[in-house]
PAKOLGU-532831 format. One line per field, with one value per residue: x, y, z of N, C-alpha, C in turn; residue in one letter; chain. Coordinates in steps of 0.2 Angstrom, whole numbers, plus 5000, padded with zeros to 4 digits. Layout:
n.x [X ...]
n.y [Y ...]
n.z [Z ...]
ca.x [X ...]
ca.y [Y ...]
ca.z [Z ...]
c.x [X ...]
c.y [Y ...]
c.z [Z ...]
type [a ...]
mol [A ...]
***
This chain:
n.x [4649 4631 4624 4611 4599 4587 4572 4576 4590 4591 4586 4594 4606 4603 4601 4593 4600 4616 4630 4645 4663 4672 4688 4700 4704 4693 4684 4673 4656 4654 4666 4664 4653 4660 4669 4659 4653 4663 4662 4656 4646 4631 4632 4639 4630 4620 4626 4631 4628 4631 4625 4612 4609 4604 4608 4608 4614 4614 4600 4599 4599 4613 4627 4637 4651 4651 4658 4660 4665 4660 4648 4634 4625 4621 4611 4605 4597 4586 4582 4567 4550 4536 4518]
n.y [5128 5132 5146 5156 5167 5180 5189 5205 5204 5191 5193 5203 5195 5185 5171 5159 5151 5143 5134 5138 5141 5150 5157 5153 5164 5171 5174 5180 5186 5198 5199 5189 5194 5205 5197 5190 5201 5204 5195 5198 5207 5208 5203 5212 5223 5218 5218 5231 5240 5235 5238 5237 5223 5208 5194 5177 5163 5146 5147 5155 5172 5183 5193 5205 5203 5189 5173 5162 5149 5136 5136 5128 5134 5150 5164 5178 5193 5206 5219 5217 5221 5222 5220]
n.z [5336 5337 5328 5329 5322 5324 5319 5312 5312 5307 5294 5289 5289 5281 5284 5295 5304 5308 5308 5316 5318 5327 5329 5341 5349 5350 5363 5370 5370 5364 5357 5348 5342 5335 5327 5319 5312 5303 5294 5282 5271 5274 5288 5293 5292 5300 5313 5315 5325 5339 5351 5350 5349 5356 5366 5369 5377 5375 5377 5388 5393 5389 5394 5385 5390 5392 5393 5379 5377 5381 5375 5366 5358 5352 5352 5343 5344 5342 5353 5364 5367 5378 5377]
ca.x [4642 4626 4621 4603 4597 4580 4569 4579 4596 4591 4584 4601 4611 4601 4600 4591 4605 4621 4636 4650 4668 4676 4695 4702 4704 4686 4682 4667 4650 4657 4671 4660 4649 4665 4670 4654 4653 4668 4661 4652 4641 4625 4634 4641 4624 4616 4630 4633 4627 4631 4621 4605 4609 4603 4611 4607 4619 4610 4593 4599 4601 4620 4630 4643 4657 4650 4662 4657 4669 4656 4641 4632 4620 4621 4605 4607 4590 4585 4578 4560 4546 4530 4513]
ca.y [5129 5134 5153 5157 5173 5182 5195 5209 5201 5186 5196 5206 5191 5180 5164 5159 5148 5141 5132 5142 5140 5156 5156 5152 5170 5174 5171 5183 5187 5204 5197 5185 5199 5208 5192 5189 5206 5205 5190 5200 5213 5206 5202 5219 5228 5215 5219 5237 5244 5230 5239 5235 5216 5204 5187 5171 5157 5140 5149 5160 5179 5184 5200 5206 5200 5182 5169 5157 5143 5130 5137 5125 5138 5157 5167 5184 5195 5213 5220 5216 5225 5219 5225]
ca.z [5340 5332 5329 5328 5321 5324 5317 5307 5312 5302 5288 5286 5287 5276 5286 5302 5309 5304 5313 5316 5321 5328 5331 5349 5352 5352 5370 5373 5366 5362 5352 5344 5338 5331 5322 5314 5308 5298 5289 5275 5271 5278 5294 5295 5293 5306 5319 5315 5331 5344 5358 5348 5349 5363 5365 5373 5377 5377 5379 5394 5391 5391 5393 5380 5391 5395 5390 5375 5376 5383 5372 5361 5354 5354 5347 5342 5342 5343 5360 5363 5372 5379 5375]
c.x [4638 4625 4615 4602 4590 4579 4574 4587 4596 4590 4591 4607 4610 4600 4597 4595 4610 4626 4642 4656 4673 4683 4695 4702 4698 4683 4675 4661 4652 4662 4669 4656 4654 4667 4665 4653 4658 4668 4659 4648 4635 4627 4636 4635 4620 4620 4633 4633 4626 4626 4614 4604 4608 4606 4609 4611 4615 4604 4593 4602 4609 4622 4635 4649 4657 4654 4658 4660 4665 4649 4641 4628 4620 4616 4606 4599 4590 4581 4570 4556 4540 4524 4506]
c.y [5131 5142 5153 5164 5175 5188 5199 5206 5195 5189 5200 5201 5185 5173 5164 5155 5145 5138 5136 5139 5146 5154 5156 5159 5174 5170 5174 5185 5194 5202 5192 5189 5203 5204 5190 5195 5207 5199 5191 5205 5213 5206 5209 5223 5225 5218 5227 5241 5238 5231 5237 5227 5213 5197 5183 5165 5151 5142 5153 5167 5179 5191 5199 5202 5193 5178 5163 5151 5137 5130 5131 5128 5145 5160 5174 5188 5203 5214 5219 5220 5221 5223 5223]
c.z [5335 5334 5326 5327 5321 5321 5311 5307 5306 5296 5284 5284 5282 5278 5294 5307 5305 5310 5311 5320 5323 5331 5340 5352 5354 5358 5373 5368 5362 5356 5347 5339 5333 5325 5316 5310 5303 5293 5283 5277 5275 5286 5297 5297 5299 5313 5320 5321 5337 5350 5356 5348 5356 5362 5371 5371 5379 5380 5386 5392 5394 5389 5388 5383 5393 5390 5385 5374 5377 5379 5366 5356 5356 5349 5348 5340 5344 5350 5359 5368 5372 5376 5373]
type [m k a v y f a w v r e r i g v s e e e i a p p r e v e t v r q l v e w l a a r g e g y a a a f a n p k t i r t a i d k t h a a p d a p i a s a r e i a f f p p m t g g]
mol [A A A A A A A A A A A A A A A A A A A A A A A A A A A A A A A A A A A A A A A A A A A A A A A A A A A A A A A A A A A A A A A A A A A A A A A A A A A A A A A A A A A]
***
C-alpha cells in the first residue's frame, strides 16, 4: 500500500510518500501508526502523539480503529482548521 504524508508529518519523516508493507498482524490504523513509529527517528517524531494525526484511507477519513486490509492508499496529516 502507499503511505502519503502531509505538512509537518512529511517534514519529520522526510518523504512525501512511500510504498509500505506492514506485517499481517497490523490490522488497524492505530496499529499501523504504532508500526510506523517504530521504523526510525523521523517516524517516531511524526507519530509521537497519535491524537494529533488524522488519517484517510483511499481518500476517506478513517478512525484509529478502522481496518487497513483493503487499503490502497493511507494518508497521514495534522488536524486542519478553516478560516
